[in-house]
C-alpha positions in Angstrom: 0.0 0.0 0.0 2.9 2.3 0.8 4.4 1.8 -2.7 1.1 2.9 -4.3 1.1 6.0 -2.1 4.6 6.8 -3.1 3.8 6.5 -6.9 0.7 8.7 -6.4 2.7 11.2 -4.4 5.4 11.4 -7.2 2.7 11.8 -9.9 0.9 14.6 -8.0 4.3 16.3 -7.3 5.0 16.2 -11.1 1.6 17.6 -11.8 2.2 20.4 -9.2 5.3 21.4 -11.2 3.4 21.3 -14.5 0.8 23.6 -12.9 3.6 26.0 -11.9 4.8 25.9 -15.5 1.3 26.7 -16.7 1.3 29.7 -14.3 4.6 30.9 -15.8 3.4 30.5 -19.3 0.2 32.4 -18.5 2.1 35.2 -16.9 4.5 35.4 -19.8 1.5 35.7 -22.2 0.0 38.4 -20.1 3.1 40.5 -19.9 4.2 40.0 -23.5 1.2 40.0 -25.8 3.2 38.7 -28.8 4.8 35.8 -26.8 4.9 32.7 -29.0 7.1 29.8 -27.9 9.2 28.3 -30.6 11.1 25.0 -31.1 11.4 22.8 -28.1 9.6 25.5 -25.9 6.6 25.1 -28.1 6.6 21.3 -27.5 6.8 21.8 -23.8 4.1 24.5 -23.8 1.8 22.3 -25.8 2.4 19.5 -23.3 1.7 21.7 -20.3 -1.5 23.1 -21.8 -2.8 19.7 -22.9 -2.2 18.2 -19.4 -3.7 21.1 -17.5 -6.6 22.2 -19.7 -9.1 19.4 -19.1 -9.3 19.8 -15.3 -9.3 23.6 -15.5 -12.1 23.5 -18.1 -14.1 21.3 -15.7 -13.5 23.7 -12.8 -14.5 26.7 -15.0 -17.9 25.0 -15.6 -18.3 24.4 -11.8 -16.9 27.8 -10.7 -17.4 30.3 -13.5 -15.0 33.3 -13.8 -16.1 36.3 -11.7 -16.9 39.4 -13.7 -15.6 42.7 -12.4 -16.4 45.4 -14.8 -14.6 44.6 -18.1 -12.3 42.0 -16.5 -12.9 38.5 -15.2 -11.2 36.7 -12.4 -10.6 33.0 -13.2 -10.1 30.9 -10.0 -9.8 27.5 -11.8 -6.0 27.5 -11.6 -6.0 28.4 -7.9 -8.6 25.8 -7.0 -6.8 23.1 -8.9 -3.5 24.0 -7.3 -5.1 23.9 -3.9 -6.7 20.5 -4.6 -3.3 19.1 -5.8 -1.6 20.4 -2.6 -4.2 18.8 -0.4 -3.9 15.5 -2.3 -0.1 15.7 -2.0 -0.4 16.1 1.8 -2.9 13.3 2.1 -0.7 10.9 0.1 2.3 11.9 2.1 0.5 10.9 5.3 -0.4 7.6 3.6 3.2 6.4 3.2 4.6 8.0 6.3 2.4 5.8 8.6 
């Protein structure tokens, strides 16, 4: 059972880092409007977006972006990151006991 918890822990930790990469890509796109990754960066960006988009789209349906005037606050990334952190903590308890 502990071996399964370790595997799940490692997978969640990798997904945590992919979510951080998604945050970095989104900030880069926000700060530089013409930002387009090229070469190997494009392959990495496509991988990051293809792994993180499905759960974020699901969360956007459950928790729609909050409209504030002409802007909208999207909490899907924050909620997904919080869920991943909670799951990492739970699995860490699973293989420590």
